[in-house]
PyMOL CGO cylinders between C-alpha atoms (Angstrom):
from pymol import cmd
from pymol.cgo import CYLINDER

trace = [
    CYLINDER, 0.00, 0.00, 0.00, 1.37, 3.41, -0.98, 0.3, 1, 1, 1, 1, 1, 1,
    CYLINDER, 1.37, 3.41, -0.98, 2.49, 5.50, 1.97, 0.3, 1, 1, 1, 1, 1, 1,
    CYLINDER, 2.49, 5.50, 1.97, 0.63, 8.54, 0.61, 0.3, 1, 1, 1, 1, 1, 1,
    CYLINDER, 0.63, 8.54, 0.61, -2.66, 6.64, 0.77, 0.3, 1, 1, 1, 1, 1, 1,
    CYLINDER, -2.66, 6.64, 0.77, -2.06, 5.62, 4.39, 0.3, 1, 1, 1, 1, 1, 1,
    CYLINDER, -2.06, 5.62, 4.39, -1.07, 9.15, 5.37, 0.3, 1, 1, 1, 1, 1, 1,
    CYLINDER, -1.07, 9.15, 5.37, -4.24, 10.53, 3.78, 0.3, 1, 1, 1, 1, 1, 1,
    CYLINDER, -4.24, 10.53, 3.78, -6.36, 7.95, 5.61, 0.3, 1, 1, 1, 1, 1, 1,
    CYLINDER, -6.36, 7.95, 5.61, -4.72, 8.71, 8.97, 0.3, 1, 1, 1, 1, 1, 1,
    CYLINDER, -4.72, 8.71, 8.97, -5.36, 12.43, 8.47, 0.3, 1, 1, 1, 1, 1, 1,
    CYLINDER, -5.36, 12.43, 8.47, -9.01, 11.64, 7.72, 0.3, 1, 1, 1, 1, 1, 1,
    CYLINDER, -9.01, 11.64, 7.72, -9.30, 9.62, 10.92, 0.3, 1, 1, 1, 1, 1, 1,
    CYLINDER, -9.30, 9.62, 10.92, -7.79, 12.47, 12.91, 0.3, 1, 1, 1, 1, 1, 1,
    CYLINDER, -7.79, 12.47, 12.91, -10.32, 14.93, 11.45, 0.3, 1, 1, 1, 1, 1, 1,
    CYLINDER, -10.32, 14.93, 11.45, -12.99, 12.60, 12.81, 0.3, 1, 1, 1, 1, 1, 1,
    CYLINDER, -12.99, 12.60, 12.81, -11.40, 12.60, 16.29, 0.3, 1, 1, 1, 1, 1, 1,
    CYLINDER, -11.40, 12.60, 16.29, -9.93, 9.10, 15.85, 0.3, 1, 1, 1, 1, 1, 1,
    CYLINDER, -9.93, 9.10, 15.85, -6.22, 8.33, 16.11, 0.3, 1, 1, 1, 1, 1, 1,
    CYLINDER, -6.22, 8.33, 16.11, -4.56, 6.49, 13.23, 0.3, 1, 1, 1, 1, 1, 1,
    CYLINDER, -4.56, 6.49, 13.23, -1.41, 4.34, 13.21, 0.3, 1, 1, 1, 1, 1, 1,
    CYLINDER, -1.41, 4.34, 13.21, 0.40, 2.29, 10.57, 0.3, 1, 1, 1, 1, 1, 1,
    CYLINDER, 0.40, 2.29, 10.57, 2.50, -0.83, 11.17, 0.3, 1, 1, 1, 1, 1, 1,
    CYLINDER, 2.50, -0.83, 11.17, 4.21, -3.20, 8.76, 0.3, 1, 1, 1, 1, 1, 1,
    CYLINDER, 4.21, -3.20, 8.76, 3.70, -6.57, 10.45, 0.3, 1, 1, 1, 1, 1, 1,
    CYLINDER, 3.70, -6.57, 10.45, 2.51, -8.49, 13.50, 0.3, 1, 1, 1, 1, 1, 1,
    CYLINDER, 2.51, -8.49, 13.50, 5.62, -7.75, 15.55, 0.3, 1, 1, 1, 1, 1, 1,
    CYLINDER, 5.62, -7.75, 15.55, 5.21, -4.01, 15.13, 0.3, 1, 1, 1, 1, 1, 1,
    CYLINDER, 5.21, -4.01, 15.13, 1.50, -4.40, 15.89, 0.3, 1, 1, 1, 1, 1, 1,
    CYLINDER, 1.50, -4.40, 15.89, 2.11, -6.14, 19.20, 0.3, 1, 1, 1, 1, 1, 1,
    CYLINDER, 2.11, -6.14, 19.20, 4.76, -3.60, 20.22, 0.3, 1, 1, 1, 1, 1, 1,
    CYLINDER, 4.76, -3.60, 20.22, 2.35, -0.76, 19.50, 0.3, 1, 1, 1, 1, 1, 1,
    CYLINDER, 2.35, -0.76, 19.50, -0.44, -2.43, 21.45, 0.3, 1, 1, 1, 1, 1, 1,
    CYLINDER, -0.44, -2.43, 21.45, 1.93, -2.90, 24.39, 0.3, 1, 1, 1, 1, 1, 1,
    CYLINDER, 1.93, -2.90, 24.39, 2.48, 0.86, 24.42, 0.3, 1, 1, 1, 1, 1, 1,
    CYLINDER, 2.48, 0.86, 24.42, -1.24, 1.62, 24.25, 0.3, 1, 1, 1, 1, 1, 1,
    CYLINDER, -1.24, 1.62, 24.25, -2.65, -0.89, 26.75, 0.3, 1, 1, 1, 1, 1, 1,
    CYLINDER, -2.65, -0.89, 26.75, -1.19, -0.73, 30.29, 0.3, 1, 1, 1, 1, 1, 1,
    CYLINDER, -1.19, -0.73, 30.29, -0.55, -3.98, 32.12, 0.3, 1, 1, 1, 1, 1, 1,
    CYLINDER, -0.55, -3.98, 32.12, -3.07, -4.95, 34.81, 0.3, 1, 1, 1, 1, 1, 1,
    CYLINDER, -3.07, -4.95, 34.81, -5.88, -3.35, 32.81, 0.3, 1, 1, 1, 1, 1, 1,
    CYLINDER, -5.88, -3.35, 32.81, -9.15, -4.97, 31.74, 0.3, 1, 1, 1, 1, 1, 1,
    CYLINDER, -9.15, -4.97, 31.74, -9.45, -5.87, 28.07, 0.3, 1, 1, 1, 1, 1, 1,
    CYLINDER, -9.45, -5.87, 28.07, -12.51, -6.98, 26.11, 0.3, 1, 1, 1, 1, 1, 1,
    CYLINDER, -12.51, -6.98, 26.11, -12.61, -8.19, 22.54, 0.3, 1, 1, 1, 1, 1, 1,
    CYLINDER, -12.61, -8.19, 22.54, -14.97, -8.46, 19.62, 0.3, 1, 1, 1, 1, 1, 1,
    CYLINDER, -14.97, -8.46, 19.62, -15.26, -11.41, 17.26, 0.3, 1, 1, 1, 1, 1, 1,
    CYLINDER, -15.26, -11.41, 17.26, -12.29, -10.93, 14.90, 0.3, 1, 1, 1, 1, 1, 1,
    CYLINDER, -12.29, -10.93, 14.90, -10.38, -13.21, 12.55, 0.3, 1, 1, 1, 1, 1, 1,
    CYLINDER, -10.38, -13.21, 12.55, -7.78, -10.44, 12.16, 0.3, 1, 1, 1, 1, 1, 1,
    CYLINDER, -7.78, -10.44, 12.16, -7.02, -10.34, 15.88, 0.3, 1, 1, 1, 1, 1, 1,
    CYLINDER, -7.02, -10.34, 15.88, -6.73, -14.12, 16.08, 0.3, 1, 1, 1, 1, 1, 1,
    CYLINDER, -6.73, -14.12, 16.08, -4.48, -14.30, 13.01, 0.3, 1, 1, 1, 1, 1, 1,
    CYLINDER, -4.48, -14.30, 13.01, -2.16, -11.55, 14.27, 0.3, 1, 1, 1, 1, 1, 1,
    CYLINDER, -2.16, -11.55, 14.27, -1.92, -13.15, 17.76, 0.3, 1, 1, 1, 1, 1, 1,
    CYLINDER, -1.92, -13.15, 17.76, -3.37, -10.08, 19.46, 0.3, 1, 1, 1, 1, 1, 1,
    CYLINDER, -3.37, -10.08, 19.46, -5.79, -12.20, 21.46, 0.3, 1, 1, 1, 1, 1, 1,
    CYLINDER, -5.79, -12.20, 21.46, -3.04, -14.62, 22.44, 0.3, 1, 1, 1, 1, 1, 1,
    CYLINDER, -3.04, -14.62, 22.44, -0.97, -11.65, 23.61, 0.3, 1, 1, 1, 1, 1, 1,
    CYLINDER, -0.97, -11.65, 23.61, -3.73, -10.63, 26.01, 0.3, 1, 1, 1, 1, 1, 1,
    CYLINDER, -3.73, -10.63, 26.01, -4.44, -14.24, 27.04, 0.3, 1, 1, 1, 1, 1, 1,
    CYLINDER, -4.44, -14.24, 27.04, -0.82, -14.81, 27.99, 0.3, 1, 1, 1, 1, 1, 1,
    CYLINDER, -0.82, -14.81, 27.99, 0.01, -11.35, 29.30, 0.3, 1, 1, 1, 1, 1, 1,
    CYLINDER, 0.01, -11.35, 29.30, -0.56, -9.52, 32.56, 0.3, 1, 1, 1, 1, 1, 1,
    CYLINDER, -0.56, -9.52, 32.56, -4.11, -8.47, 31.73, 0.3, 1, 1, 1, 1, 1, 1,
    CYLINDER, -4.11, -8.47, 31.73, -7.64, -9.35, 32.73, 0.3, 1, 1, 1, 1, 1, 1,
    CYLINDER, -7.64, -9.35, 32.73, -8.94, -10.51, 29.35, 0.3, 1, 1, 1, 1, 1, 1,
    CYLINDER, -8.94, -10.51, 29.35, -12.62, -11.24, 28.83, 0.3, 1, 1, 1, 1, 1, 1,
    CYLINDER, -12.62, -11.24, 28.83, -12.07, -14.29, 26.60, 0.3, 1, 1, 1, 1, 1, 1,
    CYLINDER, -12.07, -14.29, 26.60, -15.29, -15.48, 24.99, 0.3, 1, 1, 1, 1, 1, 1,
    CYLINDER, -15.29, -15.48, 24.99, -13.37, -18.19, 23.11, 0.3, 1, 1, 1, 1, 1, 1,
    CYLINDER, -13.37, -18.19, 23.11, -12.07, -20.17, 26.05, 0.3, 1, 1, 1, 1, 1, 1,
    CYLINDER, -12.07, -20.17, 26.05, -12.80, -23.89, 25.95, 0.3, 1, 1, 1, 1, 1, 1,
    CYLINDER, -12.80, -23.89, 25.95, -16.03, -25.00, 27.60, 0.3, 1, 1, 1, 1, 1, 1,
    CYLINDER, -16.03, -25.00, 27.60, -17.58, -21.55, 27.91, 0.3, 1, 1, 1, 1, 1, 1,
    CYLINDER, -17.58, -21.55, 27.91, -21.37, -21.56, 28.18, 0.3, 1, 1, 1, 1, 1, 1,
    CYLINDER, -21.37, -21.56, 28.18, -23.90, -19.33, 26.43, 0.3, 1, 1, 1, 1, 1, 1,
    CYLINDER, -23.90, -19.33, 26.43, -24.67, -17.64, 29.75, 0.3, 1, 1, 1, 1, 1, 1,
    CYLINDER, -24.67, -17.64, 29.75, -20.97, -16.94, 30.37, 0.3, 1, 1, 1, 1, 1, 1,
    CYLINDER, -20.97, -16.94, 30.37, -20.64, -15.41, 26.91, 0.3, 1, 1, 1, 1, 1, 1,
    CYLINDER, -20.64, -15.41, 26.91, -23.65, -13.18, 27.51, 0.3, 1, 1, 1, 1, 1, 1,
    CYLINDER, -23.65, -13.18, 27.51, -22.10, -12.03, 30.80, 0.3, 1, 1, 1, 1, 1, 1,
    CYLINDER, -22.10, -12.03, 30.80, -18.86, -11.15, 28.98, 0.3, 1, 1, 1, 1, 1, 1,
    CYLINDER, -18.86, -11.15, 28.98, -20.79, -9.08, 26.43, 0.3, 1, 1, 1, 1, 1, 1,
    CYLINDER, -20.79, -9.08, 26.43, -22.16, -6.94, 29.24, 0.3, 1, 1, 1, 1, 1, 1,
    CYLINDER, -22.16, -6.94, 29.24, -18.82, -6.68, 31.05, 0.3, 1, 1, 1, 1, 1, 1,
    CYLINDER, -18.82, -6.68, 31.05, -17.16, -5.45, 27.85, 0.3, 1, 1, 1, 1, 1, 1,
    CYLINDER, -17.16, -5.45, 27.85, -18.88, -2.09, 28.30, 0.3, 1, 1, 1, 1, 1, 1,
    CYLINDER, -18.88, -2.09, 28.30, -16.80, -1.37, 31.39, 0.3, 1, 1, 1, 1, 1, 1,
    CYLINDER, -16.80, -1.37, 31.39, -13.46, -2.63, 30.02, 0.3, 1, 1, 1, 1, 1, 1,
    CYLINDER, -13.46, -2.63, 30.02, -10.49, -0.29, 30.05, 0.3, 1, 1, 1, 1, 1, 1,
    CYLINDER, -10.49, -0.29, 30.05, -9.77, -1.26, 26.45, 0.3, 1, 1, 1, 1, 1, 1,
    CYLINDER, -9.77, -1.26, 26.45, -11.91, -3.01, 23.84, 0.3, 1, 1, 1, 1, 1, 1,
    CYLINDER, -11.91, -3.01, 23.84, -10.13, -4.48, 20.80, 0.3, 1, 1, 1, 1, 1, 1,
    CYLINDER, -10.13, -4.48, 20.80, -11.76, -5.43, 17.53, 0.3, 1, 1, 1, 1, 1, 1,
    CYLINDER, -11.76, -5.43, 17.53, -11.41, -5.59, 13.79, 0.3, 1, 1, 1, 1, 1, 1,
    CYLINDER, -11.41, -5.59, 13.79, -13.63, -3.74, 11.34, 0.3, 1, 1, 1, 1, 1, 1,
    CYLINDER, -13.63, -3.74, 11.34, -15.35, -4.80, 8.14, 0.3, 1, 1, 1, 1, 1, 1,
    CYLINDER, -15.35, -4.80, 8.14, -14.35, -1.71, 6.16, 0.3, 1, 1, 1, 1, 1, 1,
    CYLINDER, -14.35, -1.71, 6.16, -12.66, 1.67, 6.53, 0.3, 1, 1, 1, 1, 1, 1,
    CYLINDER, -12.66, 1.67, 6.53, -13.23, 4.54, 4.13, 0.3, 1, 1, 1, 1, 1, 1,
    CYLINDER, -13.23, 4.54, 4.13, -10.68, 7.00, 2.84, 0.3, 1, 1, 1, 1, 1, 1,
    CYLINDER, -10.68, 7.00, 2.84, -12.54, 9.79, 4.62, 0.3, 1, 1, 1, 1, 1, 1,
    CYLINDER, -12.54, 9.79, 4.62, -11.95, 8.06, 7.94, 0.3, 1, 1, 1, 1, 1, 1,
    CYLINDER, -11.95, 8.06, 7.94, -15.21, 6.22, 8.67, 0.3, 1, 1, 1, 1, 1, 1,
    CYLINDER, -15.21, 6.22, 8.67, -15.67, 2.68, 10.01, 0.3, 1, 1, 1, 1, 1, 1,
    CYLINDER, -15.67, 2.68, 10.01, -18.44, 0.43, 8.72, 0.3, 1, 1, 1, 1, 1, 1,
    CYLINDER, -18.44, 0.43, 8.72, -19.51, -2.87, 10.28, 0.3, 1, 1, 1, 1, 1, 1,
    CYLINDER, -19.51, -2.87, 10.28, -22.29, -5.42, 10.17, 0.3, 1, 1, 1, 1, 1, 1,
    CYLINDER, -22.29, -5.42, 10.17, -23.06, -7.55, 13.22, 0.3, 1, 1, 1, 1, 1, 1,
    CYLINDER, -23.06, -7.55, 13.22, -25.45, -10.32, 14.16, 0.3, 1, 1, 1, 1, 1, 1,
    CYLINDER, -25.45, -10.32, 14.16, -26.18, -9.78, 17.85, 0.3, 1, 1, 1, 1, 1, 1,
    CYLINDER, -26.18, -9.78, 17.85, -24.57, -6.35, 18.13, 0.3, 1, 1, 1, 1, 1, 1,
    CYLINDER, -24.57, -6.35, 18.13, -22.24, -7.45, 20.94, 0.3, 1, 1, 1, 1, 1, 1,
    CYLINDER, -22.24, -7.45, 20.94, -19.15, -6.50, 18.91, 0.3, 1, 1, 1, 1, 1, 1,
    CYLINDER, -19.15, -6.50, 18.91, -20.40, -3.13, 17.75, 0.3, 1, 1, 1, 1, 1, 1,
    CYLINDER, -20.40, -3.13, 17.75, -22.06, -1.86, 20.91, 0.3, 1, 1, 1, 1, 1, 1,
    CYLINDER, -22.06, -1.86, 20.91, -18.81, -1.49, 22.94, 0.3, 1, 1, 1, 1, 1, 1,
    CYLINDER, -18.81, -1.49, 22.94, -17.12, 0.18, 19.98, 0.3, 1, 1, 1, 1, 1, 1,
    CYLINDER, -17.12, 0.18, 19.98, -19.85, 2.79, 19.93, 0.3, 1, 1, 1, 1, 1, 1,
    CYLINDER, -19.85, 2.79, 19.93, -20.08, 3.33, 23.69, 0.3, 1, 1, 1, 1, 1, 1,
    CYLINDER, -20.08, 3.33, 23.69, -18.61, 2.18, 27.00, 0.3, 1, 1, 1, 1, 1, 1,
    CYLINDER, -18.61, 2.18, 27.00, -14.93, 1.23, 27.13, 0.3, 1, 1, 1, 1, 1, 1,
    CYLINDER, -14.93, 1.23, 27.13, -12.48, 4.06, 27.82, 0.3, 1, 1, 1, 1, 1, 1,
    CYLINDER, -12.48, 4.06, 27.82, -10.38, 3.04, 24.82, 0.3, 1, 1, 1, 1, 1, 1,
    CYLINDER, -10.38, 3.04, 24.82, -11.18, 1.14, 21.63, 0.3, 1, 1, 1, 1, 1, 1,
    CYLINDER, -11.18, 1.14, 21.63, -8.44, -0.27, 19.40, 0.3, 1, 1, 1, 1, 1, 1,
    CYLINDER, -8.44, -0.27, 19.40, -9.39, -1.32, 15.88, 0.3, 1, 1, 1, 1, 1, 1,
    CYLINDER, -9.39, -1.32, 15.88, -6.92, -3.40, 13.85, 0.3, 1, 1, 1, 1, 1, 1,
    CYLINDER, -6.92, -3.40, 13.85, -7.51, -3.41, 10.09, 0.3, 1, 1, 1, 1, 1, 1,
    CYLINDER, -7.51, -3.41, 10.09, -5.70, -4.92, 7.12, 0.3, 1, 1, 1, 1, 1, 1,
    CYLINDER, -5.70, -4.92, 7.12, -5.14, -2.92, 3.92, 0.3, 1, 1, 1, 1, 1, 1,
    CYLINDER, -5.14, -2.92, 3.92, -7.64, -5.12, 2.07, 0.3, 1, 1, 1, 1, 1, 1,
    CYLINDER, -7.64, -5.12, 2.07, -10.45, -3.39, 3.96, 0.3, 1, 1, 1, 1, 1, 1,
    CYLINDER, -10.45, -3.39, 3.96, -9.63, 0.14, 2.80, 0.3, 1, 1, 1, 1, 1, 1,
    CYLINDER, -9.63, 0.14, 2.80, -12.31, 1.45, 0.43, 0.3, 1, 1, 1, 1, 1, 1,
    CYLINDER, -12.31, 1.45, 0.43, -13.06, 4.78, -1.22, 0.3, 1, 1, 1, 1, 1, 1,
    CYLINDER, -13.06, 4.78, -1.22, -16.41, 5.63, 0.35, 0.3, 1, 1, 1, 1, 1, 1,
    CYLINDER, -16.41, 5.63, 0.35, -19.36, 4.44, 2.43, 0.3, 1, 1, 1, 1, 1, 1,
    CYLINDER, -19.36, 4.44, 2.43, -21.11, 2.92, -0.58, 0.3, 1, 1, 1, 1, 1, 1,
    CYLINDER, -21.11, 2.92, -0.58, -18.06, 0.74, -1.26, 0.3, 1, 1, 1, 1, 1, 1,
    CYLINDER, -18.06, 0.74, -1.26, -17.80, -0.09, 2.45, 0.3, 1, 1, 1, 1, 1, 1,
    CYLINDER, -17.80, -0.09, 2.45, -21.37, -1.41, 2.51, 0.3, 1, 1, 1, 1, 1, 1,
    CYLINDER, -21.37, -1.41, 2.51, -20.83, -3.36, -0.70, 0.3, 1, 1, 1, 1, 1, 1,
    CYLINDER, -20.83, -3.36, -0.70, -17.61, -4.89, 0.56, 0.3, 1, 1, 1, 1, 1, 1,
    CYLINDER, -17.61, -4.89, 0.56, -19.10, -5.88, 3.89, 0.3, 1, 1, 1, 1, 1, 1,
    CYLINDER, -19.10, -5.88, 3.89, -22.29, -7.37, 2.50, 0.3, 1, 1, 1, 1, 1, 1,
    CYLINDER, -22.29, -7.37, 2.50, -20.85, -9.12, -0.55, 0.3, 1, 1, 1, 1, 1, 1,
    CYLINDER, -20.85, -9.12, -0.55, -17.41, -10.19, 0.69, 0.3, 1, 1, 1, 1, 1, 1,
    CYLINDER, -17.41, -10.19, 0.69, -17.15, -10.15, 4.48, 0.3, 1, 1, 1, 1, 1, 1,
    CYLINDER, -17.15, -10.15, 4.48, -20.62, -11.36, 5.46, 0.3, 1, 1, 1, 1, 1, 1,
    CYLINDER, -20.62, -11.36, 5.46, -20.75, -14.48, 3.23, 0.3, 1, 1, 1, 1, 1, 1,
    CYLINDER, -20.75, -14.48, 3.23, -17.25, -15.53, 4.36, 0.3, 1, 1, 1, 1, 1, 1,
    CYLINDER, -17.25, -15.53, 4.36, -18.18, -14.98, 7.99, 0.3, 1, 1, 1, 1, 1, 1,
    CYLINDER, -18.18, -14.98, 7.99, -21.35, -17.02, 7.52, 0.3, 1, 1, 1, 1, 1, 1,
    CYLINDER, -21.35, -17.02, 7.52, -19.17, -19.92, 6.31, 0.3, 1, 1, 1, 1, 1, 1,
    CYLINDER, -19.17, -19.92, 6.31, -16.90, -19.53, 9.36, 0.3, 1, 1, 1, 1, 1, 1,
    CYLINDER, -16.90, -19.53, 9.36, -19.87, -19.48, 11.73, 0.3, 1, 1, 1, 1, 1, 1,
    CYLINDER, -19.87, -19.48, 11.73, -21.43, -22.51, 10.01, 0.3, 1, 1, 1, 1, 1, 1,
    CYLINDER, -21.43, -22.51, 10.01, -24.88, -21.00, 9.60, 0.3, 1, 1, 1, 1, 1, 1,
    CYLINDER, -24.88, -21.00, 9.60, -27.27, -22.08, 6.85, 0.3, 1, 1, 1, 1, 1, 1,
    CYLINDER, -27.27, -22.08, 6.85, -28.07, -18.74, 5.24, 0.3, 1, 1, 1, 1, 1, 1,
    CYLINDER, -28.07, -18.74, 5.24, -28.44, -18.47, 1.43, 0.3, 1, 1, 1, 1, 1, 1,
    CYLINDER, -28.44, -18.47, 1.43, -25.12, -16.64, 1.06, 0.3, 1, 1, 1, 1, 1, 1,
    CYLINDER, -25.12, -16.64, 1.06, -23.31, -19.86, 1.97, 0.3, 1, 1, 1, 1, 1, 1,
    CYLINDER, -23.31, -19.86, 1.97, -24.33, -21.39, -1.36, 0.3, 1, 1, 1, 1, 1, 1,
    CYLINDER, -24.33, -21.39, -1.36, -24.74, -18.25, -3.45, 0.3, 1, 1, 1, 1, 1, 1,
    CYLINDER, -24.74, -18.25, -3.45, -21.44, -16.64, -2.31, 0.3, 1, 1, 1, 1, 1, 1,
    CYLINDER, -21.44, -16.64, -2.31, -23.23, -13.30, -2.12, 0.3, 1, 1, 1, 1, 1, 1,
    CYLINDER, -23.23, -13.30, -2.12, -25.73, -11.44, 0.04, 0.3, 1, 1, 1, 1, 1, 1,
    CYLINDER, -25.73, -11.44, 0.04, -29.36, -11.36, -1.11, 0.3, 1, 1, 1, 1, 1, 1,
    CYLINDER, -29.36, -11.36, -1.11, -30.65, -9.51, 1.98, 0.3, 1, 1, 1, 1, 1, 1,
    CYLINDER, -30.65, -9.51, 1.98, -32.32, -12.68, 3.22, 0.3, 1, 1, 1, 1, 1, 1,
    CYLINDER, -32.32, -12.68, 3.22, -34.82, -13.07, 6.03, 0.3, 1, 1, 1, 1, 1, 1,
    CYLINDER, -34.82, -13.07, 6.03, -33.35, -16.37, 7.23, 0.3, 1, 1, 1, 1, 1, 1,
    CYLINDER, -33.35, -16.37, 7.23, -33.67, -17.24, 10.93, 0.3, 1, 1, 1, 1, 1, 1,
    CYLINDER, -33.67, -17.24, 10.93, -29.86, -17.59, 11.15, 0.3, 1, 1, 1, 1, 1, 1,
    CYLINDER, -29.86, -17.59, 11.15, -29.14, -14.30, 9.39, 0.3, 1, 1, 1, 1, 1, 1,
    CYLINDER, -29.14, -14.30, 9.39, -25.96, -12.67, 10.74, 0.3, 1, 1, 1, 1, 1, 1,
    CYLINDER, -25.96, -12.67, 10.74, -26.49, -9.26, 9.09, 0.3, 1, 1, 1, 1, 1, 1,
    CYLINDER, -26.49, -9.26, 9.09, -28.77, -7.59, 11.61, 0.3, 1, 1, 1, 1, 1, 1,
    CYLINDER, -28.77, -7.59, 11.61, -26.99, -4.45, 12.83, 0.3, 1, 1, 1, 1, 1, 1,
    CYLINDER, -26.99, -4.45, 12.83, -25.46, -1.99, 10.33, 0.3, 1, 1, 1, 1, 1, 1,
    CYLINDER, -25.46, -1.99, 10.33, -23.27, 0.63, 12.01, 0.3, 1, 1, 1, 1, 1, 1,
    CYLINDER, -23.27, 0.63, 12.01, -21.33, 3.52, 10.47, 0.3, 1, 1, 1, 1, 1, 1,
    CYLINDER, -21.33, 3.52, 10.47, -18.95, 5.34, 12.81, 0.3, 1, 1, 1, 1, 1, 1,
    CYLINDER, -18.95, 5.34, 12.81, -18.28, 8.76, 11.29, 0.3, 1, 1, 1, 1, 1, 1,
    CYLINDER, -18.28, 8.76, 11.29, -16.52, 10.30, 14.27, 0.3, 1, 1, 1, 1, 1, 1,
    CYLINDER, -16.52, 10.30, 14.27, -16.12, 10.56, 18.02, 0.3, 1, 1, 1, 1, 1, 1,
    CYLINDER, -16.12, 10.56, 18.02, -16.93, 13.13, 20.70, 0.3, 1, 1, 1, 1, 1, 1,
    CYLINDER, -16.93, 13.13, 20.70, -13.99, 11.96, 22.82, 0.3, 1, 1, 1, 1, 1, 1,
    CYLINDER, -13.99, 11.96, 22.82, -10.79, 12.62, 20.90, 0.3, 1, 1, 1, 1, 1, 1,
    CYLINDER, -10.79, 12.62, 20.90, -8.66, 9.52, 20.25, 0.3, 1, 1, 1, 1, 1, 1,
    CYLINDER, -8.66, 9.52, 20.25, -10.96, 7.18, 22.19, 0.3, 1, 1, 1, 1, 1, 1,
    CYLINDER, -10.96, 7.18, 22.19, -10.98, 5.05, 19.05, 0.3, 1, 1, 1, 1, 1, 1,
    CYLINDER, -10.98, 5.05, 19.05, -7.52, 4.19, 17.78, 0.3, 1, 1, 1, 1, 1, 1,
    CYLINDER, -7.52, 4.19, 17.78, -7.22, 2.54, 14.38, 0.3, 1, 1, 1, 1, 1, 1,
    CYLINDER, -7.22, 2.54, 14.38, -4.10, 0.50, 13.62, 0.3, 1, 1, 1, 1, 1, 1,
    CYLINDER, -4.10, 0.50, 13.62, -3.65, -0.18, 9.92, 0.3, 1, 1, 1, 1, 1, 1,
    CYLINDER, -3.65, -0.18, 9.92, -1.39, -3.16, 9.26, 0.3, 1, 1, 1, 1, 1, 1,
    CYLINDER, -1.39, -3.16, 9.26, 0.34, -3.53, 5.90, 0.3, 1, 1, 1, 1, 1, 1,
    CYLINDER, 0.34, -3.53, 5.90, -1.13, -6.94, 5.19, 0.3, 1, 1, 1, 1, 1, 1,
    CYLINDER, -1.13, -6.94, 5.19, -4.36, -8.43, 3.86, 0.3, 1, 1, 1, 1, 1, 1,
    CYLINDER, -4.36, -8.43, 3.86, -6.15, -9.85, 6.90, 0.3, 1, 1, 1, 1, 1, 1,
    CYLINDER, -6.15, -9.85, 6.90, -9.57, -11.14, 7.89, 0.3, 1, 1, 1, 1, 1, 1,
    CYLINDER, -9.57, -11.14, 7.89, -12.75, -10.70, 5.91, 0.3, 1, 1, 1, 1, 1, 1,
]
cmd.load_cgo(trace, "trace")
C-alpha cells in the first residue's frame, strides 16, 4: 500500500477525532499495542479473525491483563452473555472492522450487536486493527464490501445455513440464522482519540 494513501487515511481519521497508526507486520503491531494498553488493565474483545491471526488475542491471554475471553474452551452461552455486558466497562476493547473509508469512517455489520455496541459506547479506549484489504473509497463501497465479501465468508466460518453460503453473495435474506442484523457507520467521536485505528500492511480477515 502506498504511503501517501495511508497518510491521507490517517489524516481523515484524525479529522474525525480518531487516532490512526500504521505498522508493517505483527511484531510491530504487538509492540504498539503494548504501548497503548497498560498492564493490569481490563481488556474486552470483539469477534475478529484479524485479531486471532495476528496473535493479538493470544498476547492478552498470555500477558498480565484481565482478558474477557469469549473463546475459552467449555464456555457456556450464559458466560458469553455475561462477557458481552462486562465489555462495556473494560479499560480497552479491541476489535477488527469490516471496512474503513478514505474519509476516515468505520463500517460494520453484526449479528447480535455485541461487537459493535462497545465500539460505539462504553470502554475508555477502543483499538481497531484493520488490514489494507479493507480500505475502500467511500461508504457505498464499504457497505458493498461488507455485505458481498465479508458477510458471506463470515457465515461460512460461523457454520450457519443462510443463502449466502451457497450463493457466495448477500441477497438480503430473512433467514432465521441471518448474521447481518446491525449496520453501524462510525463517522466520528466526541472523545478525541478514544478510538484508535491501527492499519497493518497486510491483507487480513474478511
